[in-house]
C-alpha positions in Angstrom: -0.2 0.0 -0.1 1.3 3.0 -1.1 1.9 5.9 1.0 1.8 10.0 0.9 5.1 10.2 2.6 8.7 8.3 2.4 9.7 6.2 5.4 13.7 6.4 5.7 16.1 3.9 7.4 19.5 3.8 7.7 20.8 2.0 4.7 18.4 3.9 2.2 19.9 7.1 3.2 23.0 5.7 2.8 22.3 4.1 -0.4 21.1 7.9 -1.7 23.8 9.6 -0.4 25.9 6.4 -2.3 24.1 7.0 -5.6 24.9 10.6 -5.4 28.4 11.1 -4.7 28.5 8.2 -7.5 27.3 10.8 -9.5 23.5 8.4 -10.5 21.1 10.7 -11.1 18.6 8.4 -10.2 18.6 5.2 -7.8 15.8 2.3 -7.3 15.2 1.6 -3.8 12.2 1.5 -1.4 10.8 4.0 0.7 8.0 1.9 2.1 10.2 -0.5 4.1 10.7 -3.5 1.7 6.9 -3.3 0.2 8.1 -1.8 -3.1 10.6 0.3 -5.2 10.6 3.6 -6.3 13.1 5.5 -8.1 14.4 8.8 -6.4 16.7 11.6 -7.5 19.7 12.4 -5.2 21.3 15.6 -5.4 23.8 17.9 -3.4 21.8 18.7 -0.5 18.5 16.9 -0.9 16.7 14.1 -2.7 13.6 14.0 -4.9 10.9 11.9 -5.3 7.4 11.8 -6.7 8.1 15.9 -7.4 9.0 16.7 -3.9 12.0 17.9 -2.1 13.5 16.3 0.5 16.5 16.7 2.7 19.2 14.1 4.0 17.9 13.9 7.6 21.1 13.7 10.3 22.4 11.5 12.8 19.9 8.7 11.7 20.1 6.1 13.8 20.6 2.1 12.8 17.6 0.9 14.8 14.8 3.3 13.6 12.5 4.5 11.2 11.6 7.9 10.7 8.3 9.2 8.7 8.1 12.9 6.8 5.7 14.9 9.2 5.6 17.5 6.7 8.8 20.0 7.5 11.5 17.0 8.9 11.9 13.3 9.2 11.0 12.2 12.9 11.5 9.2 14.3 8.3 6.9 14.5 8.2 6.6 18.3 6.0 8.2 20.6 6.2 8.6 24.2 2.9 8.9 26.8 4.1 6.9 29.8 5.9 4.3 27.7 8.0 4.6 24.6 6.5 2.8 22.0 8.7 2.5 18.6 8.9 0.9 15.2 11.7 -1.3 14.5 13.5 -1.7 10.9 13.7 -5.2 10.3 15.9 -7.1 7.4 12.9 -8.8 6.3 11.1 -5.3 5.7 8.1 -5.6 7.3 8.9 -4.2 10.9 8.7 -4.5 15.0 7.5 -2.7 17.5 8.8 -2.1 20.9 7.4 -0.7 24.5 9.7 0.3 26.3 12.4 -1.6 24.7 11.4 -4.9 24.7 10.1 -6.2 21.2 7.2 -7.6 21.0 7.3 -9.6 17.6 9.9 -12.5 16.6 11.8 -11.2 14.2 15.1 -13.1 14.7 15.2 -16.5 12.8 11.3 -15.4 10.9 9.5 -12.1 9.4 7.2 -11.3 11.9 4.8 -11.2 9.1 5.4 -14.3 7.7 5.5 -15.5 11.6 1.7 -14.1 11.9 1.0 -15.6 8.3 2.1 -19.1 10.0 -0.1 -19.1 13.0 -3.5 -17.4 10.9 -3.8 -20.5 9.4 -3.7 -22.8 12.1 -6.7 -21.1 12.8 -8.6 -21.1 8.9 -9.7 -17.9 8.8 -11.7 -18.4 5.4 -15.2 -17.6 5.8 -15.1 -17.4 9.3 -15.6 -14.5 11.9 -12.4 -13.6 13.9 -11.6 -12.0 17.3 -8.3 -10.2 17.2 -7.9 -9.7 20.7 -4.5 -7.9 21.0 -4.5 -6.2 17.9 -0.4 -4.9 17.9 0.4 -4.0 14.3 -2.0 -5.8 12.5 -0.3 -8.5 10.8 -2.5 -11.2 12.4 -5.7 -9.1 10.5 -3.8 -8.2 7.4 -3.6 -12.6 6.8 -7.3 -12.6 8.0 -8.6 -10.6 5.4 -5.9 -12.0 2.9 -7.5 -15.5 3.5 -10.9 -14.1 3.1 -12.7 -14.3 6.6 -15.5 -12.9 6.8 -15.1 -10.5 9.7 -12.4 -9.8 12.0 -13.0 -7.9 15.9 -9.7 -6.3 16.8 -9.2 -4.7 20.3 -6.0 -2.6 20.7 -5.5 -1.1 24.0 -2.7 1.3 23.2 -3.8 4.4 21.3 0.4 5.1 19.8 0.1 1.7 18.7 -2.6 1.9 16.8 -0.8 5.5 15.6 2.1 3.4 14.5 -0.2 1.1 12.5 -1.3 4.4 10.7 1.9 5.1 9.1 3.1 0.8 8.7 2.6 0.1 5.1 2.7 -3.4 6.2 -0.1 -2.8 8.4 -3.9 -3.6 7.0 -5.5 -0.7 5.0 -9.2 0.4 5.7 -11.7 -2.8 5.0 -15.6 -2.8 5.7 -14.7 -6.6 7.1 -12.1 -5.2 9.7 -13.2 -3.2 13.1 -10.3 -2.2 15.7 -11.2 -0.9 18.7 -8.6 1.2 21.0 -9.2 -0.3 24.6 -8.4 -3.4 26.5 -10.1 -6.3 25.6 -10.4 -7.8 29.0 -12.9 -5.2 30.1 -14.5 -5.0 26.4 -14.5 -9.1 25.9 -17.5 -8.5 28.9 -19.9 -7.1 26.9 -19.6 -9.9 24.0 -22.5 -11.9 23.2 -21.7 -15.5 23.6 -21.4 -17.6 20.6 -20.3 -14.9 18.5 -17.0 -15.9 16.5 -15.9 -18.9 14.9 -12.2 -18.7 16.0 -10.4 -16.3 17.9 -6.5 -15.2 17.9 -5.0 -14.1 21.5 -0.6 -12.3 21.3 -1.0 -10.7 24.7 2.0 -9.0 25.7 4.0 -11.2 28.2 2.7 -12.1 31.6 4.7 -9.9 33.6 3.1 -6.7 31.6 -0.4 -8.4 30.9 -0.9 -11.1 33.8 -4.9 -10.5 33.6 -4.4 -11.5 29.8 -3.4 -15.1 31.0 -5.9 -15.3 33.8 -8.5 -18.0 34.6 -11.4 -15.1 34.3 -10.5 -14.1 30.9 -10.0 -17.9 29.2 -13.5 -18.5 30.8 -14.7 -15.0 28.6 -12.5 -16.8 25.7 -14.5 -19.6 25.5 -17.7 -18.2 26.3 -17.6 -15.7 23.3 -16.5 -18.8 20.4 -18.8 -20.7 19.3 -18.7 -24.7 19.3 -16.3 -26.1 17.2 -14.5 -22.5 17.4 -10.6 -22.9 17.1 -8.5 -20.9 19.5 -4.4 -20.1 19.3 -2.7 -18.1 22.0 0.9 -16.9 21.4 2.7 -17.8 24.7 6.3 -17.7 23.5 9.0 -20.1 25.1 10.2 -18.1 28.5 13.5 -20.0 29.8 11.9 -21.9 32.5 15.8 -21.6 34.6 15.3 -17.8 34.6 11.1 -17.6 34.6 11.0 -20.6 37.3 7.8 -21.0 35.8 6.5 -23.2 33.0 4.3 -20.2 31.2 2.6 -22.6 27.9 2.1 -25.3 30.7 0.0 -23.0 32.9 -2.1 -21.8 30.0 -2.8 -24.7 29.0 -3.8 -25.8 32.2 -6.6 -22.8 32.7 -8.0 -23.5 28.9 -8.3 -26.8 29.5 -10.2 -25.8 33.1 -12.2 -23.2 30.9 -13.4 -26.3 28.6 -11.1 -26.0 25.9 -9.3 -29.1 24.3 -5.5 -27.6 24.4 -2.5 -28.7 22.9 1.0 -26.8 22.4 1.8 -26.0 19.3 5.1 -24.4 18.1 5.4 -21.2 20.2 1.4 -21.3 21.7 -0.8 -23.3 22.7 -3.7 -24.7 19.7 -7.4 -25.3 21.6 -10.4 -26.2 20.2 -13.8 -25.6 22.3 -15.8 -28.9 22.0 
């Protein structure tokens, strides 16, 4: 999806400067985090793209994405109690951090491809899907691509929703997708029983959002899902030696107590409501 203004990372900026130093009149590069390629024209004090002049920003940092705010390139980050920051990856699709804690896997797989694999587990075609912790919207994007009938997504942090609006890998507006800024632990109590055919639950780590791992929340998940519905719950693989607890096993036991038939699947739990 094209954006009205470019996104810059340090490698892209270096490529533009190198092209100018080499005397090249144009350069093919990506200004949307490897979503597409476009042509820019490097000059001495600026570069041209889509008929507009852009300056070379000073002090461009390696782990930062910069967006054009109409006057200058600014880091794609906000601070309102916590530092929320979009982080570039070698894969293209970015991850994000909250106070330095990485929220999506990137070491061995693209966070976008990782979301595709997890969404495939719930087989979203034609289904109504609950997306409890929307984040950058990668789960929702794949649900849309896999022909889900409806996706209801919640995201507690308004700054994360702001990041979504500037991230070219986040899903564009779609009549099948609703995004509510709010705490799903509170909103779920107002959702009618048996509303969804499937659910995706990708909460922050236990130490940050313990309520989203609670028995009462899992009971609510069971209530809002239809019989036969599938739930994928991301848990990650916390080190038992450092955390002194087996979070996946705890989650599996609580889901079972709620009425699900759960089993560990990769870095999460796949559960069926009988």
